[in-house]
N, C-alpha and C positions, 0 to 999 in steps of 0.2 A: 392401417397404416403405424402398427404395430413397433414400438421405440423401445428398444433396447439400450438401460445405461448403464453403464460400471459404474458404483460412486465407490469417493472413498471417506466410509462414516468415521466419523472419531467418537470413540463408543466415551461421550460423559454425560456425566446429565442435565437438563437444564434447568434452567432455574422457574419455578414454580411460585404461583399465590394460592394458601391451602383455602380449600370452599367445600362445602359439606356435599353439592353433587358432581364435581367431579368430571370425567367424564367417560362416555363408553359409546364407543364406535364399533359398528360392526360391519365386515368387510366379506362379500360373499364371489370368492373368484370360480366362477363356472370355467370348468378342466385345468383349474392347478391345480398341481399334486403332490407340491412341498407343504413338509412339518410345518412352518412356520411361517409369520408375516413379519419382520420388523416395521415398527414406524419413525421413521425420522423428521429431521425439519434440517431448515439451511437453520447456520449462525452466521451470518456474513459471509466469510468465502472458505470458512467449514461446514458440515455437515454432520450433526451430531443424531445420536442413539435416542429412543425418548423413552421407544416401551417395546416388547416384546409381544406377539400373542399365535397359542398355537391350535391347531384348527380342531373344533369342538365336532364336527365333523367334514366329509372331505371339502376344500374349497371356503370353508366358513372358519372366521377369524373373527374374533371379540378383544379389541383395547379396552381396558376401564381402570379407573383411577380414580382417590379420592381428592386431587389438586387439577383446576385449572390447568387448563396450559395456554399457555401463549401464543395470543394470535397468528394466523400469519401462512406460508407454502407448508403442506408436509404431505410425504411421501410413505406411497406404502413398494415397502423391498425387502425381494426375497435373501434369504442366508444368506446366496453367493455373492451380497453387494447390486446387485442386479436392480434397475429403478425399475417396477410394475407400473403406479401410477401417481398424478400428484394429485391433491386434494386441499383445501380449504379448509381451515378451523378457525374461527372467530368467538361470539358470543356462546351459541347453540354445542354446546358439545355431548349433543346426543344425538346421531343421525345413524341412519344403514346406506351402505354404498355396496349397488352389485353388477356386476360384470364380466366381462371373461378371458378367456387367453386369445381370442382373434385377434378384439381391435377392444385392448383395454380403455379409453378414453373413449370411441368414440361410439362403444356399445353400450355405457354407464346409464345407471337408474338409483335414483336420488332419492329419498327418502327422511325428512325431518329439517331439509337442510335449504333453503331459498339459494344464500348463496352459492354452494354447490351445483341448485339446478343451474342458478345464472356461467359459472365456471363453467360447468362442462358444454353451456348451449352453446357456449360462446367459440369455442374449441371447437365442436360438430361445425359450426357455422363457416371458422376460421379452416376448417378442413377442405369446405365444400368449395371456400375461396380458391384457395391454394390445387386443389386438382383442377377447376377450372382456366387458372391461369397455365397450370403447367401442359393441359391438352389446347392452347392459342398456342404457347410457346414451340409447341409441336409444330402445330400449322404455320407456325413463322418463317419455319426454316424450311419452306419449300419456297416461300416466297420472297423474291426482289425486296430489296432494304428498302430501295428508292419506290417502293410502287406502290399506290394508292392500298391494294388490298391490306400493306405490310402496312400501313400506318396504320390502318379502320382497328386490327390486331391490336394495335398498339395502345389505339383511346379503349377498347376492349378491358385488356389488361389495367390502363387508368382507374377505368371505372369502378373495376370490383375494387381494385386497393381503396381508391374512395371510398367505396359501398364498406369495406374493413371496418374504415375508418372512424366512418360514422354507424358503425355499427357500438360500436365500442363505447364512442362518446353518446349514444341515446344510453346506453345501462350509463354510466357516469350522471347522467343529468337525472335519469331515473327515480335509482337507487344510492342517492349519497349519502345513506347515511348505513351502509352494506363497506365490510372491507373489499371485495370483489370489485367495487366501484374504484375506493382509494388505490389499489391495485395497477387497475387498467389505468388508474391517470398519473400514478408513478412514471410507468411506462411510454408515456410520452414523450416525444420530442421535441425540443423548439425549431419553429417554422423561424424561420427568416423573411422576412418580408422579402417582397419580391421585387419593389420598387424601394429604391434607397439609390442617396447621393453614388453617383458615377465616379465622383472625384474620391469618395472614400472606401481603401481597396480595403479597411480591418472593420467595416461594418460590420461585417454576418460573425469576425470574431465579436466585436463588443459586444454585439448584441446577445449572440449565444452565451457568455459571460454572463449578461446584467439577469437573463430571464434561466438560466439552466434550473435554476431550485422552483423554477413557479408554483411549477403540479409534482415536486416530491417534497413529504416532507418528514423532515430529516430527524421532526422530535417524533413520530411514530414505529413506537418499540416493536411491533410490529409487522416494517417494513424490516428490520435484520432477520428474522424469518422468510425472508425469501435472496432470490442470488443477487436485485435489484441494487442492496443498499450499498456492499464494497464496490460493485462495480460500476455505483455512482460518483463513487467518492473516486475510486480509482482513475473513472474518465475525465472529472474535474481537474485534477492533481498533474494530471501526465498530460491534459491537452491545453487547457484554460492558464494554469499557473506559470506566470514566468518563474525561471528554473536559478530562481537564488534563493538565499537561508530567510532573508527577512521578509519577504514574499509568499514565503511556503508559512509561516508563522501567522503572517496577516489573515492568510486563510483560513486557516485552521483555525484560527481567533473566529471566525466569522461564520464556519460550518458548526463550533461547536456552538454558537449562539443562538444556533439555528435547533438546534435538538435539541435546548431546553424546552420547559422545564422538566423531558424523563432522562432521569438520571441512568439509565440504562443505555439510556443513548450516547448520554454525554461518556460514559465509561468506557461503550464501546469505541467513540471514535477517538478518547483518551491511549487509550492501551492498541488501538490499530497506528495511530503517527510515530508514540513512542517507541513498538517495536520495531516500525520501520526504519527509522533514523535510531535505533542503537546503536547501531557499526553500520553508517551510510556508505553507500558506494561513492559519492564523490565529495571533495574537499568544501570543508567549510559546512556541511551537513550536518553537524556535530551538533551546530549551534539552535537547530529544534527541539534536538531533544536535552537539551538542558532549559530550553522554552517550556515544553512539556511538565518537565518537572518543577519547574520552576510556579508556573502560572493554574496545575493543573493537578499532581500530583502532592504536593507540599499546603496545596490551599484549601480543597474540597474531599469530602468521601467519591474518590472513584473506587468502584467496585470490584472485587477480589485483590486490594491494597491491604494485606496486613501492616501492623506494622515493623515487622520487618522487612517486609520489599518498599515500605516507605523510605525506610532509612539507607537501606542500601541503594536506592535510585537519588535520593539526595545525597549521600555519598559519593556515590559514580557523577551527580552532573557537577557538585565542590571541586574534584579531579579537573575535569574538562572546563570549567566554569575559565579558570585564568588563561588560556591553551584557547581559545574561539581566535579565531581569524580576528583581527582590528585592537586585536588589547597588548600591551604591550610583554612583551615576553620576560619570562621569572628573570633574575639578573643572576648572574652563574660567574666566582671567581675560581678558578680552579689553575692550580699546574701544572705549569708546561715542562719538558722534555728538559730543563733546565733548570729546574728548579723550583722557578719565578712563579709567582701566582695573577694570572690573565685575567682581567676584568673582561668581557664580549661588548659590554655596553663604551669600552676608551676607542671602537676601533670606528675610523671613520670615513668608512667605505660606503656609499649609495645600501649595499646592499652584501647583510650578512648571512651565509647559512651557517644557520647549528647542525651537525652529524654527528650522530652519535652511534659507534659501532662498538663491534665487535672483534680481534683479532684472532679469533676462533671460528668467526661467521664466515659461509662461504657466500652469500649473498653479500655482505658488508666487503667482500674481498673484488666479488667484481664488479660492484656499482663505484669503489676507489678506483677501482682500475679505467672504468668509463669517466672519470670524473675527473681523472688525471688531467690528459691531454685537454676537456674543455678547459678548465681553470690555467691551464698555463697558456692558451689560444687566447681564450676568453677576456680573463679576471681583469686587465684592464680595460677593456673595449667596456665591459659592464660596470663597473666598480663594483670588483665581487674580492670577498674574504670570508673566507671557509675556518670555522670555530670548532675544532675534531674533536669530542669528547669521545676517550674510551671509557668502556664501561667497565672494562675488568685489571684489578687489583695488583697483578703482581708487573707492577716499575721497568721492570727490566726484558723486559719481552713482551712489551707497549712500546716500548723503545727501540727494540728490533725490530719489530714489526715497521715503525715509523720509516725506521733507517732504509729496510731494506724495500719498501715498497715506493721509498720515496715520494713521500704526502710533502708538498712542500707550501705548505699552510702555519695557523696555528694549530698544535698538539695539546692539549691539555689530558688529563685525565682525572675522570670525574671522581673517581675516590679519595683524590684528595680536596677537600674543597672548604673555602670559605663561608658558603651561603647554603650549607644543608645540604640533603641529599638530592640531587640531579635523579633519580631516577621518582621521586614524588612529586619535584615540583614541574617534571615534563611528562608524566606519567610513561615512562619509557617500561614495556613489561618484554623488547622484542625489541631486536636489530637487525638493520638498519630504521633512523629515523632520521627527516630529513624538516627542518624547520626554515624558511626564509625568513628576513627582517628587511625591515625597510631603513635608512638613515636613523630613523629615529627611534628605532629598534622595536618599533611593531609588529608582529605577528604577520606576513601578507598570503602567506601560502604553508602548507601542512601537509607530511604525510603524501608524501611525490614519488618520485622517484630519479636518478639525474638524468635520465633521457625525455624524462618530460622541463628540466632546468631551463634550458634554450628558449625553449616556447613562452616558458613563464616570465622569465627576464624579458626577451624580449616585451610580452604582452603589456608591461609594466612599465617600460621604457615607453612605448608607442602612446601609455593614457596621457606618460608625464608630459610630454609634447606636447598633447592636443591641448594639455590644461590652460 
């Protein structure tokens, strides 16, 4: 049952701790004719190159180095980036593996590594279970689903699955000091009790959320070198955390607290969430980016953060922070088409839309063309005023564009300001950009398109009526 998996390998060095003992891994692969084998490992959602061994003689490869390798799951990979097999590296880093190309994992012989002996015994056991289940399922296709014979076959499958779980639990209980047991424990799913209050429709959700990390050690850096760590984090945040920035911030703080005292794990998580939210897909989630900078990168030694990177992150957070949803909109006092200076904070309407635009911008032209009929038809109903800020310094061309497009709202020019540079105040690097403010001139929505405006306004009006 040879499995061929093509990998995207990142050719980066994996951080290691110096040791005089180092590592020596001897791989013998009968029938393998390749000139070399790559040693790789997982790191979160990436695969990193660790070492390369060239054939001592046909099919024999020795990986050797003076530095201890981080514990985790490693892979022998062909030069064409095809995964041959996985194995475990932990404290003992001098051992030999022998197999053949017919069945890499099932024919594996291990010398000098208890962990790998257990690991490959487990794989062989599970392969036997899998083949039995496939045979039973083939037989089941011939039976009536409502027949007694069909039900008995299903019971056999259930028993085999239970045996597989029991085997894994036996390994965990018998070898608690080995990483292979930590690995198997981390793979366990939360089992929701069958008996629970029938009236509580969310019992399962709350139970899984509460017990999600029961068997997973977020502070074990060896799990970073498996595919489990990143997968577990993504499952937790995608399926169990409410979809709003404050809930995400609290959940991040929770998992990072569980990752301590491992600085490697804390650093991995800090970078994971920073990258995830530096250009968020959804409105308002830039708050998470600011949270990561303020609470982690600015306060503690996150790995791979140089002084220049730290300054870059803090400067970026400083620009975003005043523009977060829920913050007062920075003041603008700009010149209108008649030469008068207008402060948008003097607008008394329930809603104010700040529109940054450029008369040379084709997207702006389309957005404005869509906004004009909406504004004429719905401005009174919504209590909406538009404060349109042109970024163009040529006043005559700006006024001509306003006239030609029949823009029926407050039109001002951003380059003639009493309060400073609008591009810095509002972090304007492109157009169009929209900010929606309430009657207190608090930012309540931003970075959306005109076709979303009615839905956003209807949502706020509906919520206000429910208060």
